[in-house]
C-alpha positions as CSV (number, residue, x, y, z in Angstrom):
1,M,-56.5,-51.5,3.0
2,I,-54.5,-50.5,0.0
3,T,-51.8,-48.0,0.5
4,V,-51.0,-45.9,-2.5
5,V,-47.3,-45.0,-2.6
6,S,-46.7,-41.7,-4.4
7,P,-43.5,-41.2,-6.3
8,P,-41.1,-38.8,-4.5
9,P,-41.5,-35.3,-5.7
10,T,-38.9,-34.1,-8.1
11,S,-36.3,-32.3,-6.2
12,A,-35.7,-28.6,-6.8
13,R,-32.1,-29.4,-7.6
14,A,-33.2,-31.8,-10.3
15,Q,-35.6,-29.3,-11.8
16,S,-32.9,-26.6,-11.7
17,A,-30.4,-29.0,-13.4
18,A,-33.0,-29.8,-16.2
19,A,-33.7,-26.1,-16.7
20,T,-30.0,-25.3,-16.9
21,A,-29.4,-28.1,-19.4
22,G,-32.3,-26.9,-21.5
23,A,-31.0,-23.3,-21.4
24,A,-27.5,-24.4,-22.4
25,N,-28.9,-26.5,-25.3
26,S,-30.9,-23.5,-26.5
27,A,-27.9,-21.3,-26.2
28,R,-25.8,-23.7,-28.3
29,V,-28.5,-23.7,-31.0
30,W,-28.4,-20.0,-31.2
31,V,-24.6,-20.0,-31.4
32,A,-25.0,-22.4,-34.3
33,V,-27.5,-20.2,-36.0
34,V,-25.4,-17.0,-35.6
35,G,-22.2,-18.8,-36.6
36,S,-23.8,-20.3,-39.8
37,A,-25.4,-17.0,-40.7
38,L,-22.0,-15.3,-40.4
39,G,-20.6,-17.9,-42.8
40,A,-23.5,-17.3,-45.3
41,F,-22.9,-13.6,-45.0
42,M,-19.2,-13.9,-46.0
43,A,-20.0,-16.3,-48.8
44,V,-22.4,-13.8,-50.4
45,L,-20.2,-10.8,-49.6
46,N,-17.4,-12.3,-51.6
47,I,-19.4,-12.0,-54.8
48,Q,-19.8,-8.2,-54.7
49,I,-16.7,-7.3,-52.8
50,V,-14.6,-8.7,-55.6
51,N,-16.7,-7.2,-58.3
52,A,-16.0,-3.8,-56.8
53,S,-12.3,-4.3,-57.2
54,L,-12.2,-6.3,-60.4
55,A,-10.3,-3.6,-62.4
56,D,-7.5,-3.4,-59.8
57,I,-7.2,-7.2,-59.6
58,Q,-7.1,-7.5,-63.4
59,G,-4.3,-4.9,-63.6
60,A,-2.3,-6.6,-60.8
61,I,-2.3,-10.1,-62.4
62,G,-2.1,-9.0,-66.0
63,A,-5.6,-10.0,-67.0
64,G,-7.5,-8.4,-69.9
65,I,-10.9,-6.9,-69.4
66,D,-12.7,-9.8,-71.1
67,D,-10.7,-12.6,-69.5
68,G,-10.7,-10.9,-66.1
69,G,-14.5,-11.5,-65.9
70,W,-13.7,-15.2,-65.2
71,I,-12.4,-14.1,-61.7
72,S,-16.1,-13.6,-60.7
73,T,-17.6,-16.2,-63.1
74,S,-15.5,-19.1,-61.7
75,Y,-16.7,-18.3,-58.2
76,L,-20.3,-18.1,-59.2
77,I,-20.3,-21.3,-61.2
78,A,-18.8,-23.3,-58.4
79,E,-21.1,-21.8,-55.9
80,I,-24.3,-22.5,-57.8
81,V,-23.2,-26.1,-58.6
82,V,-22.4,-27.0,-54.9
83,I,-25.6,-25.5,-53.4
84,P,-27.9,-28.3,-54.5
85,L,-25.3,-30.9,-53.3
86,T,-25.1,-29.6,-49.7
87,G,-28.1,-31.3,-48.3
88,W,-26.9,-34.8,-49.4
89,L,-23.3,-34.3,-48.6
90,S,-24.1,-33.0,-45.1
91,Q,-25.8,-36.3,-44.5
92,V,-22.9,-38.3,-45.8
93,F,-20.1,-36.5,-43.8
94,S,-22.4,-35.2,-41.0
95,L,-23.5,-31.6,-40.8
96,R,-20.8,-30.6,-38.3
97,N,-17.8,-32.1,-40.2
98,Y,-19.0,-30.9,-43.6
99,L,-19.8,-27.3,-42.5
100,I,-16.7,-26.8,-40.4
101,T,-14.4,-28.3,-43.0
102,N,-15.8,-26.1,-45.8
103,A,-15.6,-23.0,-43.6
104,V,-11.9,-23.6,-42.9
105,L,-11.2,-24.3,-46.6
106,F,-13.1,-21.1,-47.6
107,L,-10.9,-19.0,-45.4
108,A,-7.7,-20.8,-46.6
109,F,-8.5,-20.3,-50.3
110,S,-9.7,-16.7,-49.6
111,V,-6.2,-15.9,-48.4
112,A,-4.6,-17.9,-51.2
113,C,-6.5,-15.6,-53.7
114,A,-4.5,-12.6,-52.4
115,F,-1.3,-14.4,-53.5
116,A,-2.4,-15.4,-57.0
117,A,0.3,-14.5,-59.5
118,N,-1.6,-14.8,-62.8
119,L,-5.1,-15.2,-64.2
120,G,-5.0,-19.0,-64.3
121,Q,-4.1,-19.3,-60.6
122,M,-6.8,-16.7,-59.6
123,I,-9.5,-18.5,-61.6
124,V,-8.7,-21.9,-60.0
125,L,-8.5,-20.4,-56.5
126,R,-11.7,-18.5,-56.9
127,A,-13.5,-21.6,-58.1
128,I,-12.4,-23.6,-55.1
129,Q,-13.3,-20.7,-52.8
130,G,-16.8,-20.6,-54.4
131,F,-17.2,-24.3,-54.1
132,T,-16.5,-24.2,-50.3
133,G,-18.3,-20.9,-49.8
134,G,-21.4,-22.1,-51.6
135,V,-21.8,-24.7,-48.8
136,L,-22.2,-22.1,-46.2
137,I,-25.3,-20.5,-47.7
138,P,-27.9,-23.3,-47.8
139,L,-26.7,-25.0,-44.6
140,A,-27.2,-21.7,-42.6
141,F,-30.8,-21.8,-43.9
142,T,-31.2,-25.5,-43.1
143,I,-29.9,-25.0,-39.5
144,V,-32.6,-22.3,-39.0
145,I,-35.5,-24.4,-40.2
146,T,-34.5,-27.6,-38.5
147,L,-32.9,-26.7,-35.2
148,L,-35.0,-23.7,-34.1
149,P,-38.5,-24.1,-32.8
150,K,-41.3,-22.6,-34.9
151,A,-41.7,-19.6,-32.6
152,K,-38.1,-18.7,-32.9
153,Q,-37.6,-19.3,-36.6
154,P,-38.5,-15.7,-37.7
155,I,-35.6,-14.4,-35.7
156,G,-33.2,-17.0,-37.3
157,L,-34.6,-16.2,-40.8
158,A,-34.0,-12.5,-40.1
159,L,-30.3,-13.3,-39.3
160,F,-30.1,-15.3,-42.6
161,A,-31.7,-12.4,-44.5
162,L,-28.8,-10.2,-43.4
163,S,-26.5,-12.5,-45.5
164,A,-28.8,-12.6,-48.5
165,T,-29.8,-8.9,-48.9
166,F,-27.4,-6.9,-46.7
167,A,-24.2,-8.5,-47.9
168,P,-24.8,-7.7,-51.7
169,A,-25.6,-4.1,-50.8
170,I,-22.7,-3.5,-48.5
171,G,-20.1,-5.5,-50.6
172,P,-19.2,-2.7,-53.0
173,T,-18.8,-0.3,-50.0
174,I,-16.3,-2.6,-48.2
175,G,-14.6,-3.6,-51.4
176,G,-14.2,0.0,-52.7
177,Y,-12.9,1.3,-49.4
178,L,-10.3,-1.5,-48.9
179,T,-9.1,-1.3,-52.5
180,E,-8.7,2.5,-52.5
181,N,-7.0,2.7,-49.1
182,W,-5.3,-0.6,-48.5
183,G,-5.0,-2.5,-51.8
184,W,-7.1,-5.2,-53.5
185,Q,-5.5,-8.0,-51.5
186,Y,-7.3,-6.9,-48.3
187,I,-10.7,-7.8,-49.8
188,F,-9.6,-11.4,-49.3
189,Y,-7.9,-10.8,-45.9
190,V,-11.1,-9.2,-44.5
191,N,-12.6,-12.7,-44.2
192,L,-10.1,-13.9,-41.6
193,V,-11.3,-12.4,-38.3
194,P,-15.1,-13.0,-38.8
195,G,-14.2,-16.4,-40.3
196,A,-12.2,-17.5,-37.3
197,L,-15.1,-16.4,-35.1
198,M,-17.5,-18.4,-37.3
199,V,-15.4,-21.6,-37.1
200,G,-15.1,-21.3,-33.3
201,M,-18.9,-20.9,-32.9
202,L,-19.7,-23.9,-35.2
203,W,-17.1,-26.0,-33.4
204,F,-18.6,-25.3,-30.1
205,S,-22.3,-25.5,-31.0
206,L,-22.8,-28.3,-33.5
207,D,-23.3,-31.8,-32.2
208,R,-21.0,-34.6,-33.3
209,Q,-22.7,-37.1,-35.5
210,P,-21.4,-40.2,-37.2
211,M,-20.6,-40.1,-40.9
212,R,-22.8,-42.2,-43.2
213,L,-20.4,-43.0,-45.9
214,G,-22.6,-45.8,-47.1
215,L,-24.9,-43.1,-48.6
216,L,-22.2,-42.6,-51.3
217,G,-23.0,-45.9,-52.8
218,K,-26.7,-44.9,-53.0
219,G,-26.0,-41.5,-54.4
220,D,-28.0,-40.1,-57.3
221,W,-24.8,-39.8,-59.4
222,S,-26.6,-39.4,-62.7
223,G,-28.6,-36.6,-61.2
224,I,-25.5,-35.0,-59.7
225,A,-23.6,-35.2,-63.1
226,T,-26.5,-33.7,-65.2
227,M,-27.2,-31.0,-62.6
228,A,-23.5,-30.0,-62.3
229,I,-23.0,-29.9,-66.1
230,G,-26.3,-28.1,-66.7
231,L,-25.9,-25.5,-64.1
232,A,-22.2,-24.8,-64.9
233,A,-23.1,-24.4,-68.6
234,L,-26.1,-22.2,-67.9
235,Q,-24.1,-20.0,-65.5
236,T,-21.3,-19.6,-68.1
237,V,-23.9,-18.7,-70.8
238,L,-25.4,-16.0,-68.5
239,E,-22.1,-14.6,-67.4
240,E,-20.4,-14.5,-70.8
241,G,-23.3,-14.3,-73.2
242,N,-23.6,-10.5,-73.5
243,K,-19.8,-10.1,-74.0
244,D,-19.8,-12.8,-76.8
245,D,-22.9,-11.6,-78.6
246,W,-25.0,-14.4,-77.2
247,F,-26.0,-17.0,-79.9
248,G,-23.8,-15.2,-82.4
249,S,-21.0,-17.1,-80.6
250,P,-20.7,-20.8,-81.4
251,F,-19.2,-21.3,-77.9
252,I,-22.3,-19.8,-76.2
253,A,-24.7,-21.6,-78.6
254,R,-23.1,-25.0,-77.8
255,L,-23.1,-24.3,-74.1
256,A,-26.8,-23.3,-74.2
257,I,-27.7,-26.6,-75.8
258,V,-25.6,-28.5,-73.2
259,A,-27.4,-26.6,-70.4
260,A,-30.9,-27.3,-71.9
261,V,-30.3,-31.0,-72.5
262,S,-28.5,-31.6,-69.1
263,L,-31.1,-29.8,-67.0
264,T,-34.0,-31.5,-68.8
265,L,-32.4,-34.9,-68.1
266,F,-31.8,-33.8,-64.5
267,V,-35.5,-33.0,-63.9
268,W,-36.5,-36.3,-65.5
269,I,-34.0,-38.3,-63.3
270,E,-35.1,-36.5,-60.1
271,L,-38.8,-37.3,-60.8
272,T,-38.1,-41.0,-61.5
273,S,-35.3,-41.8,-59.1
274,S,-36.0,-43.7,-55.8
275,H,-33.3,-41.7,-54.1
276,P,-33.3,-38.3,-55.8
277,L,-30.6,-35.6,-55.0
278,L,-33.4,-33.0,-54.7
279,N,-37.1,-33.6,-54.1
280,L,-38.5,-31.6,-57.0
281,R,-42.1,-32.6,-56.0
282,L,-41.9,-29.8,-53.4
283,L,-42.4,-27.4,-56.3
284,V,-46.1,-28.4,-56.6
285,R,-46.7,-27.3,-53.0
286,R,-48.5,-24.0,-53.4
287,N,-46.5,-21.8,-51.0
288,F,-43.2,-23.3,-51.9
289,G,-43.7,-23.1,-55.6
290,I,-44.9,-19.5,-55.5
291,G,-42.3,-18.6,-53.0
292,L,-39.6,-19.9,-55.3
293,L,-41.0,-17.7,-58.2
294,A,-41.0,-14.6,-55.9
295,N,-37.5,-15.5,-54.7
296,F,-36.2,-15.8,-58.3
297,L,-37.6,-12.4,-59.1
298,L,-36.1,-11.0,-55.9
299,G,-32.7,-12.3,-57.1
300,V,-33.2,-10.6,-60.5
301,A,-33.8,-7.3,-58.8
302,L,-31.5,-7.7,-55.9
303,Y,-28.4,-8.5,-57.9
304,G,-29.6,-6.5,-60.9
305,S,-29.8,-3.3,-59.0
306,V,-26.4,-3.9,-57.3
307,F,-25.0,-4.3,-60.8
308,I,-26.8,-1.4,-62.6
309,V,-26.3,1.4,-60.0
310,P,-22.4,1.1,-60.0
311,V,-22.4,0.9,-63.8
312,Y,-24.4,4.1,-64.0
313,L,-22.3,6.0,-61.4
314,A,-19.0,4.9,-63.1
315,R,-20.1,5.5,-66.7
316,I,-22.2,8.7,-66.3
317,Q,-20.8,10.3,-63.2
318,G,-17.2,9.1,-63.3
319,Y,-17.2,7.8,-59.7
320,N,-14.4,5.5,-58.5
321,S,-15.0,2.3,-56.5
322,E,-14.9,4.0,-53.1
323,Q,-17.4,6.7,-54.1
324,I,-19.7,4.1,-55.6
325,G,-19.5,2.1,-52.3
326,M,-20.5,5.2,-50.3
327,V,-23.6,5.6,-52.4
328,L,-24.6,2.0,-52.1
329,A,-24.0,2.1,-48.3
330,W,-27.4,3.7,-48.0
331,T,-28.9,0.6,-49.4
332,G,-27.1,-1.6,-46.9
333,L,-26.8,0.2,-43.6
334,P,-30.5,0.8,-42.9
335,Q,-31.1,-2.9,-43.2
336,L,-28.9,-3.5,-40.1
337,V,-31.6,-1.6,-38.2
338,L,-34.7,-2.8,-40.0
339,I,-34.2,-6.5,-40.4
340,P,-34.1,-7.3,-36.6
341,L,-37.5,-5.6,-36.4
342,V,-39.1,-7.9,-39.0
343,P,-39.8,-10.9,-36.8
344,G,-42.0,-8.7,-34.6
345,L,-43.9,-7.6,-37.7
346,M,-44.3,-11.2,-38.8
347,Q,-46.0,-12.0,-35.5
348,R,-48.2,-8.9,-35.4
349,F,-49.4,-8.8,-39.1
350,D,-50.3,-11.1,-41.9
351,I,-47.0,-12.4,-43.2
352,R,-48.2,-12.0,-46.8
353,L,-48.9,-8.3,-46.2
354,V,-45.3,-7.8,-44.9
355,I,-43.9,-9.4,-48.0
356,A,-46.2,-7.5,-50.3
357,I,-45.2,-4.1,-48.8
358,G,-41.6,-5.1,-49.1
359,F,-41.9,-5.8,-52.8
360,A,-44.0,-2.7,-53.4
361,L,-41.3,-0.5,-51.8
362,F,-38.5,-2.2,-53.6
363,A,-40.4,-1.7,-56.9
364,A,-41.1,1.9,-56.0
365,S,-37.4,2.6,-55.4
366,N,-36.7,1.5,-59.0
367,F,-39.6,3.6,-60.5
368,M,-38.1,6.6,-58.6
369,N,-35.1,6.3,-60.9
370,I,-36.8,6.3,-64.3
371,H,-36.5,10.1,-64.9
372,M,-32.7,10.5,-64.4
373,S,-30.7,13.3,-66.1
374,G,-27.0,14.1,-66.3
375,A,-27.2,15.8,-62.9
376,Y,-28.6,12.7,-61.2
377,A,-25.9,11.5,-58.8
378,S,-25.4,10.5,-55.2
379,D,-27.7,13.1,-53.6
380,Q,-30.6,12.2,-56.0
381,L,-30.0,8.4,-55.4
382,F,-30.2,8.8,-51.6
383,W,-34.0,8.5,-51.1
384,P,-34.4,5.7,-53.7
385,N,-31.7,3.8,-51.9
386,I,-33.4,4.3,-48.5
387,V,-36.8,3.1,-49.9
388,R,-35.0,0.1,-51.5
389,A,-33.3,-0.7,-48.2
390,I,-36.7,-0.7,-46.4
391,G,-38.3,-2.9,-49.0
392,Q,-35.5,-5.4,-49.1
393,A,-35.5,-5.7,-45.3
394,L,-39.2,-6.7,-45.3
395,I,-39.0,-9.4,-48.0
396,L,-36.6,-12.3,-47.4
397,A,-37.3,-13.5,-43.8
398,P,-41.1,-13.6,-44.2
399,L,-40.8,-15.0,-47.7
400,S,-38.5,-17.8,-46.4
401,A,-40.9,-18.5,-43.6
402,I,-44.0,-18.8,-45.7
403,A,-42.3,-20.8,-48.4
404,T,-40.9,-23.4,-46.0
405,S,-44.1,-23.6,-43.9
406,G,-45.0,-27.3,-43.6
407,I,-41.6,-28.6,-45.0
408,E,-40.7,-31.8,-43.2
409,N,-37.2,-32.4,-41.7
410,E,-36.4,-35.0,-44.3
411,N,-37.1,-32.4,-47.1
412,A,-35.3,-29.5,-45.4
413,G,-32.1,-30.0,-47.4
414,S,-33.9,-30.0,-50.7
415,A,-36.0,-27.0,-49.7
416,S,-32.9,-25.0,-48.6
417,A,-31.0,-25.9,-51.8
418,L,-33.8,-25.1,-54.1
419,F,-34.7,-21.8,-52.4
420,N,-31.1,-20.5,-52.3
421,M,-30.2,-21.8,-55.7
422,T,-33.2,-20.1,-57.2
423,R,-32.3,-16.7,-55.8
424,N,-28.7,-17.0,-57.1
425,L,-29.9,-18.1,-60.5
426,G,-32.3,-15.2,-60.6
427,G,-29.4,-12.9,-60.0
428,A,-27.4,-14.4,-62.8
429,V,-30.3,-14.2,-65.2
430,G,-31.1,-10.7,-64.1
431,I,-27.6,-9.3,-64.6
432,A,-27.3,-11.1,-68.0
433,L,-30.6,-9.7,-69.3
434,L,-29.9,-6.2,-67.9
435,Q,-26.5,-6.0,-69.6
436,T,-28.1,-6.9,-73.0
437,F,-31.1,-4.7,-72.4
438,L,-28.9,-1.7,-71.5
439,T,-26.8,-2.1,-74.6
440,K,-29.8,-2.5,-76.9
441,R,-31.7,0.5,-75.4
442,E,-28.6,2.7,-75.6
443,Q,-28.3,1.8,-79.3
444,Y,-32.0,2.6,-79.8
445,H,-31.9,5.9,-78.1
446,S,-28.7,6.9,-79.9
447,N,-30.4,6.3,-83.2
448,V,-33.4,8.4,-82.2
449,L,-31.3,11.3,-80.9
450,V,-28.9,11.3,-83.8
451,Q,-31.8,12.1,-86.1
452,S,-32.5,15.3,-84.1
453,V,-28.9,16.5,-84.4
454,S,-28.5,15.9,-88.2
455,L,-25.9,18.0,-90.0
456,F,-28.7,18.9,-92.4
457,Q,-30.5,20.9,-89.7
458,D,-29.9,24.6,-89.1
459,A,-30.0,24.1,-85.3
460,T,-27.1,21.7,-85.5
461,H,-25.1,24.1,-87.5
462,V,-25.7,26.8,-85.0
463,L,-24.6,24.5,-82.2
464,I,-21.4,23.5,-84.0
465,A,-20.6,27.1,-84.7
466,R,-21.1,28.0,-81.1
467,L,-18.9,25.2,-79.8
468,T,-16.3,25.9,-82.5
469,A,-16.1,29.5,-81.2
470,Y,-15.8,28.2,-77.7
471,F,-12.8,26.0,-78.5
472,L,-11.1,28.8,-80.6
473,S,-11.4,31.0,-77.6
474,H,-9.9,28.4,-75.3
475,G,-6.5,27.7,-76.8
476,I,-7.2,26.0,-80.2
477,S,-6.0,28.1,-83.1
478,D,-6.9,25.8,-86.0
479,Q,-10.5,26.4,-87.3
480,A,-10.9,22.8,-88.7
481,L,-9.6,21.2,-85.5
482,A,-12.0,23.3,-83.4
483,A,-14.9,22.3,-85.6
484,Q,-13.9,18.7,-85.3
485,K,-13.8,18.9,-81.6
486,A,-17.2,20.6,-81.6
487,I,-18.7,17.7,-83.6
488,L,-17.0,15.2,-81.3
489,A,-18.4,17.0,-78.2
490,I,-21.9,16.8,-79.6
491,A,-21.5,13.1,-80.4
492,L,-20.3,12.4,-76.9
493,R,-23.2,14.3,-75.4
494,V,-25.7,12.4,-77.6
495,R,-24.2,9.1,-76.5
496,Q,-24.2,10.1,-72.8
497,Q,-27.9,11.1,-73.0
498,A,-28.7,7.9,-74.8
499,Y,-27.0,5.9,-72.0
500,I,-29.0,7.9,-69.3
501,M,-32.3,7.1,-71.1
502,A,-31.2,3.4,-71.3
503,F,-30.6,3.4,-67.6
504,N,-34.0,4.9,-67.0
505,D,-35.5,2.0,-69.1
506,T,-33.5,-0.5,-67.1
507,F,-34.8,0.7,-63.8
508,F,-38.3,0.5,-65.2
509,V,-37.8,-3.1,-66.1
510,L,-36.5,-3.9,-62.6
511,G,-39.6,-2.2,-61.2
512,V,-41.9,-4.2,-63.4
513,S,-40.2,-7.5,-62.4
514,L,-40.8,-6.7,-58.7
515,T,-44.4,-5.8,-59.5
516,V,-44.8,-9.3,-61.0
517,A,-43.3,-10.7,-57.8
518,L,-45.8,-8.7,-55.8
519,A,-48.6,-10.2,-57.9
520,A,-47.3,-13.7,-57.2
521,V,-47.3,-13.0,-53.4
522,L,-51.1,-12.4,-53.6
523,F,-51.5,-16.1,-54.4
524,L,-49.7,-17.3,-51.3
525,K,-51.7,-19.2,-48.8
526,K,-51.6,-18.2,-45.1
527,P,-49.6,-20.7,-43.1
528,G,-51.7,-23.1,-41.1
529,H,-50.0,-22.4,-37.8
530,T,-50.5,-19.1,-35.9
531,T,-46.8,-18.4,-35.3
532,A,-45.1,-16.8,-38.2
533,G,-42.2,-19.0,-39.0
534,G,-41.2,-22.0,-41.1
535,A,-42.5,-25.3,-39.9
536,H,-40.6,-28.5,-39.5
C-alpha cells in the first residue's frame, strides 16, 4: 500500500505575511509613481512659471528684452537635449541613483537661480536646472509603464498627465501671483517644499540597483553627439528665429543647417547602430507612430495657447502678470477635478473615442475665440478656457496608454524619451510659428485697414475733425497739435484692430492643428488587451 503524503497546508500566518509583503510592495510602487509625477510636474511648471515673470527678472539682473529671452531658452535647450539620454543613463547609474541625484540638483540650482546677479549667471544656472529637470519628465513616464500592472497604468498615466497639461496651464497663475505679491525670487523658492517631499518619496520607494558603468564603454557616443548638437541648434532656431528675422539672420541660417545635418546623421546612426541610444524603429509601429504625431500636435496647441492668450491679454487688454494668471487658472484648475476621472472613462469606453472627444473640445475652445473684439477680455475667455480644460484633461492619459500599448520593457526608455521629446518639440515649433504668423497677419490686416482710413476719404476727414474737436475741448489749445493727436489715435486704433484680427487668425490655426490631430486619432488601432492601459 502506497501512502501519499500531502504537503502541510500553508499556514494562515504565512499567507498573511505574503499578503502584507505584496501590499507593502504595491504601496511602494505607488509612492514611486506619485513622487516621480510630482517631479515631472515641477520640471514642466518651471517653463511657464518663469515666462510669466520674465520682465521682472530681466529688470532685476539688467538684461535687455532680446537677451533676456535666453533665460527661458537655455532651460528649454538643456531639457530637450537630456530627455533622449535619460533611458540610457538610468541604466548606467541605476534608476534610483540617477533620478534622486537629478532631483536634488534640480532643487539646488532652482534656489541658485534666485541669487543670480547678472544675465550670464542666470543663463548658466537655468541651463543646468533644465538639464536636471529634464530627467524628471521621461523617467516619471517610464516608471508608470514599467512598474505598474496593466490594469493600474491608466491611473498612473492620469497622474503623469497632470504634469504635462495642468502644469503649463497653472504656471502663469502661480508665477504671476508670486511675482506681484512676493517678488520674482519666489518662483524659484516655490520648488523647495514639494521638491523635498518628492526626494523623500523616491528615496523610500525605489529599489537599490547596482550601477552598470560598463555600459559607458558601449555607449552610442556618435548618436549622442549628433542628437545633442542637432536638438540644441534646432531649439535655438525655434526660440530665436522670429526675433532675428529667421533666415534673414546668418546666425539662424547657419544653425538651421547644423540642425538639419546633425539630426539627419543621428537618424542614420540610430538605424544602423547595434546599440542605438533610441530605438527609432518603434516609429513604424502603427499606434506609436500615430500617437507621436498626435502628441506633437498636442504640444503645438498646448504650449501655443499658453503663449498666445497671455500675449493677447497683455497687448490688447493691458493685463499684468497676476491678472493674466487668474484668467489662465480656469484652464488649469478644472483639470485637477477632471483628470482623476479619466481612468474610469478609459475602462468604460473605447479609448480612441475618449481621445477624439478631447481633441474635438480642445479644437472647439480655439474656434470659440476667432471672433474677438476690443471688448473681449477675461469674462469672454471664461467658457473657452473651461472647454479647453475639459478637452486637455481627456487627451494625454489615454493617448499615452494607446501609444505605448505593446511596448516591451527593454524599449520603455526609448518610448518614453521619444513621446515626451515630441510633445516638447511640438511646443517649441508651435510657439515659433505662432509668433511669426501673428506678426505677419498683423501686418496684413494693418495694410488692409489703412486703405479704409485713407486721408483722401471724406469719412476719414470727418473722423479727424471730430477727434480734433474732442482734444481741443479736453485741455489742448493748439489746433495743429490736436489734429496730430487725432491722427495718432486713429493709427493706434487701426493697429489694435489689426492685432485683434491677427489673434483671431492665430486661434483659428490652433483649432485647425487640433482638427488634424483628431483626424490622426481615427487611424489608431484599438489595443489588443481589454484593460485600457499601456502594456509592458
